[in-house]
C-alpha positions as CSV (number, residue, x, y, z in Angstrom):
1,M,-1.0,-15.2,25.9
2,S,1.6,-14.6,23.2
3,M,1.2,-16.5,20.0
4,L,4.8,-17.8,20.3
5,S,4.5,-18.9,23.9
6,G,5.7,-22.5,24.2
7,T,6.1,-22.9,20.4
8,V,9.6,-21.8,19.8
9,D,13.0,-22.1,21.4
10,A,14.4,-18.8,20.0
11,V,13.3,-15.7,18.2
12,I,15.6,-14.0,15.7
13,G,15.1,-10.3,15.4
14,V,16.4,-8.5,12.3
15,D,16.8,-4.7,12.0
16,T,17.1,-4.1,8.3
17,H,19.0,-1.4,6.4
18,R,20.0,-0.9,2.8
19,D,23.6,-2.1,3.1
20,H,23.5,-4.2,6.2
21,H,21.2,-6.1,8.6
22,T,21.6,-6.6,12.3
23,V,20.6,-9.9,13.6
24,A,19.8,-10.7,17.3
25,V,18.9,-14.1,18.8
26,V,16.6,-13.9,21.8
27,D,15.5,-16.8,24.0
28,P,11.8,-17.4,24.9
29,T,12.0,-15.2,28.0
30,G,13.4,-12.2,26.0
31,G,17.0,-12.5,27.0
32,S,19.6,-11.7,24.4
33,V,21.8,-14.6,23.3
34,A,23.9,-13.3,20.4
35,T,24.0,-10.5,17.9
36,I,25.8,-9.9,14.6
37,E,25.8,-7.4,11.8
38,L,26.2,-8.6,8.2
39,A,26.0,-7.2,4.7
40,S,22.5,-7.4,3.0
41,D,23.6,-9.5,0.0
42,A,23.4,-13.1,-1.0
43,F,26.6,-14.0,0.9
44,G,25.4,-12.1,4.0
45,Y,22.1,-14.0,3.9
46,R,23.9,-17.3,4.0
47,R,25.9,-16.2,6.9
48,M,22.8,-15.0,8.8
49,L,21.2,-18.4,8.3
50,A,24.3,-20.2,9.5
51,F,24.5,-17.8,12.5
52,A,20.9,-18.7,13.4
53,R,21.5,-22.4,13.1
54,Q,24.5,-22.1,15.4
55,H,22.8,-20.0,18.1
56,A,19.2,-21.1,17.7
57,A,19.4,-24.7,16.7
58,G,15.8,-25.7,17.8
59,R,12.5,-24.3,16.9
60,R,13.0,-20.7,15.7
61,V,11.1,-17.9,14.1
62,W,12.5,-14.8,12.3
63,A,11.0,-11.4,13.2
64,I,12.0,-9.0,10.4
65,E,11.2,-5.3,10.1
66,G,10.5,-4.1,6.5
67,T,9.9,-7.4,4.8
68,G,8.6,-5.5,1.8
69,S,11.5,-3.0,1.6
70,F,15.1,-3.4,2.9
71,G,14.3,-6.8,4.3
72,A,12.7,-8.2,1.1
73,G,15.8,-10.0,-0.1
74,L,16.4,-11.7,3.3
75,T,12.8,-12.6,3.6
76,T,12.7,-14.3,0.2
77,Y,15.9,-16.2,1.0
78,L,14.7,-17.5,4.3
79,L,11.3,-18.6,2.9
80,E,13.1,-20.5,0.1
81,H,15.0,-22.3,2.8
82,R,11.7,-23.1,4.7
83,E,12.3,-20.8,7.6
84,W,9.4,-19.4,9.6
85,V,9.3,-15.6,9.1
86,V,6.9,-13.1,10.6
87,E,6.7,-9.4,9.8
88,I,7.2,-6.7,12.5
89,D,6.0,-3.5,11.1
90,R,5.0,-1.1,13.9
91,P,6.0,-1.6,17.6
92,A,3.3,-1.4,20.2
93,R,5.6,0.4,22.6
94,P,8.9,2.4,22.4
95,A,12.1,0.5,22.2
96,R,13.5,2.0,25.5
97,R,12.1,4.3,28.1
98,N,15.3,6.3,28.2
99,G,15.3,6.7,24.4
100,A,18.4,4.5,23.9
101,K,18.7,3.3,20.3
102,N,21.1,1.5,18.0
103,D,20.9,-1.3,15.5
104,E,21.5,-4.1,18.1
105,L,18.8,-2.7,20.4
106,D,16.4,-2.5,17.5
107,A,17.0,-6.1,16.5
108,V,16.5,-7.3,20.0
109,R,13.4,-5.2,20.3
110,A,12.0,-6.7,17.1
111,A,12.5,-10.2,18.6
112,R,10.8,-9.2,21.9
113,E,8.0,-7.5,20.0
114,A,7.2,-10.8,18.3
115,L,7.3,-12.6,21.6
116,A,4.8,-10.1,23.1
117,R,2.3,-10.0,20.3
118,D,-0.9,-12.0,20.2
119,H,-1.1,-12.0,16.4
120,L,1.8,-12.1,13.9
121,A,1.6,-11.2,10.3
122,Q,3.0,-13.3,7.5
123,P,5.2,-11.5,5.0
124,R,3.5,-10.4,1.8
125,R,4.2,-12.6,-1.2
126,R,6.2,-11.5,-4.2
127,G,5.6,-12.9,-7.7
128,E,2.4,-11.6,-9.3
129,R,1.6,-9.4,-6.3
130,E,5.0,-7.7,-6.5
131,A,4.5,-7.2,-10.2
132,M,1.2,-5.5,-9.6
133,R,2.8,-3.3,-6.9
134,V,5.6,-2.0,-9.0
135,L,3.2,-1.3,-11.9
136,L,0.7,0.5,-9.6
137,T,3.3,2.5,-7.9
138,T,4.8,3.6,-11.2
139,R,1.4,4.4,-12.6
140,A,0.6,6.6,-9.5
141,G,3.9,8.5,-10.1
142,A,3.0,9.1,-13.7
143,V,-0.5,10.3,-12.8
144,A,1.0,12.7,-10.2
145,A,3.6,14.0,-12.6
146,R,0.9,14.6,-15.2
147,T,-1.2,16.5,-12.8
148,K,1.8,18.7,-11.9
149,A,2.5,19.3,-15.6
150,I,-1.1,20.3,-16.2
151,C,-1.0,22.8,-13.2
152,Q,2.2,24.3,-14.6
153,L,0.6,24.6,-18.0
154,K,-2.5,26.4,-16.7
155,A,-0.3,28.8,-14.6
156,L,1.7,29.6,-17.8
157,I,-1.6,30.3,-19.7
158,V,-2.7,32.7,-17.0
159,G,0.5,34.8,-17.4
160,A,0.9,34.3,-21.1
161,P,0.9,37.2,-23.7
162,E,-2.7,38.4,-24.5
163,Q,-2.8,36.7,-27.9
164,L,-1.9,33.3,-26.5
165,R,-4.1,33.7,-23.4
166,D,-7.1,34.6,-25.5
167,Q,-6.7,31.5,-27.7
168,L,-6.3,29.0,-24.8
169,R,-7.9,30.0,-21.6
170,R,-11.5,29.0,-22.5
171,D,-10.7,25.5,-23.7
172,T,-11.1,22.4,-21.7
173,T,-8.0,20.8,-20.2
174,D,-7.8,18.1,-23.0
175,N,-8.1,20.7,-25.7
176,Q,-5.4,22.9,-24.1
177,L,-3.0,20.0,-24.0
178,V,-3.5,19.1,-27.7
179,R,-3.4,22.8,-28.9
180,C,-0.4,23.6,-26.7
181,A,1.5,20.5,-27.9
182,R,1.1,21.8,-31.5
183,L,2.0,25.5,-30.9
184,R,4.6,27.0,-33.3
185,T,6.4,30.3,-33.4
186,L,7.2,32.8,-36.1
187,P,10.2,35.1,-36.5
188,Q,8.1,38.2,-36.0
189,H,7.0,37.0,-32.5
190,S,8.5,38.7,-29.5
191,V,11.1,36.8,-27.4
192,E,8.5,36.6,-24.6
193,H,6.0,35.0,-27.0
194,R,8.5,32.5,-28.4
195,C,9.7,31.4,-24.9
196,T,6.2,31.1,-23.6
197,V,5.2,28.9,-26.5
198,R,8.2,26.7,-25.9
199,A,7.3,26.3,-22.2
200,L,3.7,25.6,-23.0
201,R,4.6,23.1,-25.7
202,T,7.0,21.3,-23.3
203,C,4.5,21.0,-20.5
204,A,1.7,19.8,-22.8
205,R,3.9,17.2,-24.4
206,Q,5.1,16.0,-21.1
207,A,1.5,15.7,-19.8
208,L,0.4,13.8,-22.9
209,F,3.4,11.4,-22.7
210,L,2.7,10.7,-19.0
211,E,-1.0,10.1,-19.8
212,A,-0.1,7.5,-22.4
213,Q,2.4,6.0,-20.0
214,A,-0.2,5.7,-17.3
215,A,-2.6,4.1,-19.8
216,D,0.0,1.5,-20.9
217,L,0.7,0.6,-17.2
218,E,-3.0,0.3,-16.5
219,T,-3.4,-2.1,-19.4
220,E,-0.6,-4.3,-18.1
221,L,-2.1,-4.1,-14.6
222,E,-5.5,-5.2,-16.0
223,E,-4.0,-8.3,-17.5
224,L,-2.4,-9.3,-14.2
225,V,-5.6,-8.6,-12.1
226,T,-7.7,-10.5,-14.6
227,V,-5.5,-13.6,-14.2
228,A,-5.1,-13.3,-10.4
229,A,-8.7,-12.4,-9.4
230,P,-11.2,-12.0,-12.2
231,E,-14.1,-12.4,-9.7
232,L,-13.0,-9.2,-8.0
233,M,-13.6,-7.1,-11.1
234,E,-17.3,-8.3,-11.1
235,L,-18.1,-6.5,-7.9
236,P,-19.9,-3.1,-8.3
237,G,-17.5,-0.1,-8.2
238,V,-14.4,-2.2,-8.4
239,G,-12.0,-1.1,-11.2
240,V,-8.5,-2.2,-12.3
241,V,-6.7,0.2,-10.0
242,T,-8.8,-0.5,-6.9
243,A,-8.7,-4.3,-7.5
244,A,-4.9,-4.2,-7.8
245,Q,-4.5,-2.3,-4.6
246,I,-6.8,-4.7,-2.8
247,L,-4.8,-7.7,-4.0
248,I,-1.5,-6.0,-3.1
249,S,-2.7,-5.4,0.5
250,W,-4.4,-8.8,0.9
251,S,-1.4,-10.6,-0.7
252,H,-2.6,-14.3,-0.2
253,A,-5.1,-16.5,1.5
254,G,-4.5,-17.1,5.2
255,R,-2.2,-14.1,5.7
256,L,-5.0,-12.3,7.6
257,R,-6.8,-14.4,10.2
258,N,-10.3,-13.1,9.5
259,E,-12.4,-10.3,7.9
260,A,-12.0,-8.1,11.1
261,A,-8.2,-8.2,10.7
262,F,-8.6,-7.1,7.0
263,A,-10.9,-4.3,8.0
264,A,-8.3,-3.2,10.7
265,L,-5.6,-3.3,8.0
266,A,-7.7,-1.1,5.8
267,G,-8.4,1.3,8.5
268,V,-12.2,0.8,8.2
269,A,-12.8,-1.0,11.5
270,P,-15.0,1.2,13.6
271,I,-13.4,2.7,16.7
272,P,-15.6,3.2,19.8
273,A,-15.9,6.9,20.7
274,S,-18.7,6.8,23.3
275,S,-18.8,9.1,26.3
276,G,-21.5,9.5,28.9
277,Q,-24.9,9.0,27.2
278,T,-23.5,9.3,23.7
279,V,-22.9,6.0,22.0
280,R,-21.1,6.2,18.6
281,H,-18.1,5.1,16.6
282,R,-15.6,7.1,14.6
283,L,-13.4,6.7,11.6
284,N,-10.2,4.8,11.9
285,R,-7.3,6.8,10.6
286,S,-4.6,4.1,10.9
287,G,-3.9,1.1,8.8
288,D,-2.9,0.8,5.1
289,R,-4.1,4.2,3.7
290,Q,-3.8,3.1,0.1
291,L,-6.2,0.2,0.7
292,N,-8.4,2.6,2.6
293,R,-8.4,4.9,-0.4
294,A,-9.3,2.0,-2.7
295,L,-12.3,1.1,-0.5
296,H,-13.3,4.7,-0.4
297,T,-13.2,5.0,-4.2
298,I,-15.4,1.9,-4.4
299,V,-17.9,3.4,-2.0
300,L,-18.1,6.7,-3.9
301,S,-18.7,4.8,-7.2
302,R,-21.5,2.8,-5.6
303,L,-23.1,5.9,-4.1
304,S,-23.2,7.3,-7.6
305,H,-24.3,4.3,-9.7
306,D,-25.5,1.4,-7.5
307,P,-29.2,1.5,-6.7
308,R,-28.9,-0.7,-3.6
309,T,-26.2,1.5,-2.2
310,K,-28.3,4.6,-2.9
311,A,-31.2,3.1,-1.1
312,Y,-29.1,2.2,1.9
313,A,-27.7,5.7,2.1
314,A,-31.2,7.2,1.9
315,R,-32.4,4.9,4.7
316,R,-29.5,5.7,7.0
317,T,-29.8,9.4,6.3
318,A,-33.4,9.2,7.4
319,E,-32.2,7.5,10.6
320,G,-30.0,10.5,11.4
321,K,-26.6,9.2,10.2
322,T,-24.2,11.8,8.8
323,P,-22.6,11.2,5.3
324,R,-19.3,10.5,6.9
325,E,-20.9,7.8,9.2
326,I,-22.7,6.3,6.2
327,K,-19.4,6.0,4.2
328,R,-17.7,4.5,7.2
329,C,-20.4,1.8,7.4
330,L,-20.2,1.2,3.6
331,K,-16.4,0.9,3.6
332,R,-16.7,-1.7,6.4
333,A,-19.3,-3.6,4.4
334,V,-17.2,-3.5,1.2
335,A,-14.1,-4.7,3.2
336,R,-16.2,-7.7,4.4
337,Q,-17.5,-8.5,0.9
338,V,-14.0,-8.2,-0.8
339,Y,-12.3,-10.3,1.9
340,R,-14.9,-13.1,1.7
341,R,-14.7,-13.1,-2.1
342,L,-10.9,-13.4,-2.2
343,E,-10.7,-16.0,0.5
344,S,-13.5,-18.2,-0.9
345,T,-12.0,-18.0,-4.4
346,A,-8.6,-18.9,-3.1
347,Q,-9.9,-21.9,-1.2
348,S,-11.9,-23.1,-4.1
349,S,-8.9,-22.8,-6.4
350,T,-6.8,-24.8,-3.9
351,G,-9.5,-27.4,-3.6
352,T,-9.8,-27.7,-7.3
353,A,-6.0,-28.0,-7.7
């Protein structure tokens, strides 16, 4: 049975875009009542709420696609006005069998999708969580750009004039960056030598700047994580970046109904892959891949440094498990541990307050 069955008088589906949103009111049986397209700004949000109050005066719920991107502004506005909002991220079936598609059909489909689902997700919160998200995203961009600059630097060293190549190619990456950032040219150097030095210096300084930028962002991120969930950093293998990603995906207490839902979100819930006399499970390749990456990083750290995890891996290896299967089991266990820690801490904080 649908979660909304008998609880609402109307579902309002919203197809979100950068400059405008399409809103569709659907009755409990899935019939379309009214649609409208309005600008995605403060005035448009007020008109959308007035439209909903006119055509869905009773118990209503908003089913919004992209509550964390194009629909973030509308979601925040509706929550401030005490409206019930659920997130529709990925449809369980195609919008139309014949492939028909436009904004009105997508809005109606979002509403019908909410009516059909057994479980509905709450939108992620903003505030501290959003602050962590923007810092983490920007840091990831800086790290990726630094890696690209280093790769370009190494390629320049390979093709540099012999005198430069001999000086630099045997150094470590850190030493190459420092030395290349300080390179100078002399008038007697050839034009090739001078231009290569300039290119090496530019790449090295760019990489060093991005490294410092990423470190500054990580420092700010650590301050937010320490305030939001200091107990998370106490777990083995959990660092600033992985803790921030876990908090971003988890968002707040009660958003996910249980630890199995959190594991499914992280893509670590085992998927049955049995056939005939073979009984096994395989990796789940869906879900939040950044959260999955964070759990994977924690598992790798524990396999290297945590004695209990090493003992577990040795025991499972003796039982015939492959390294991939062992990591899958460990990621599921880490997801359970992290979820319980976050939920229990949130409940104790609420009880104390």
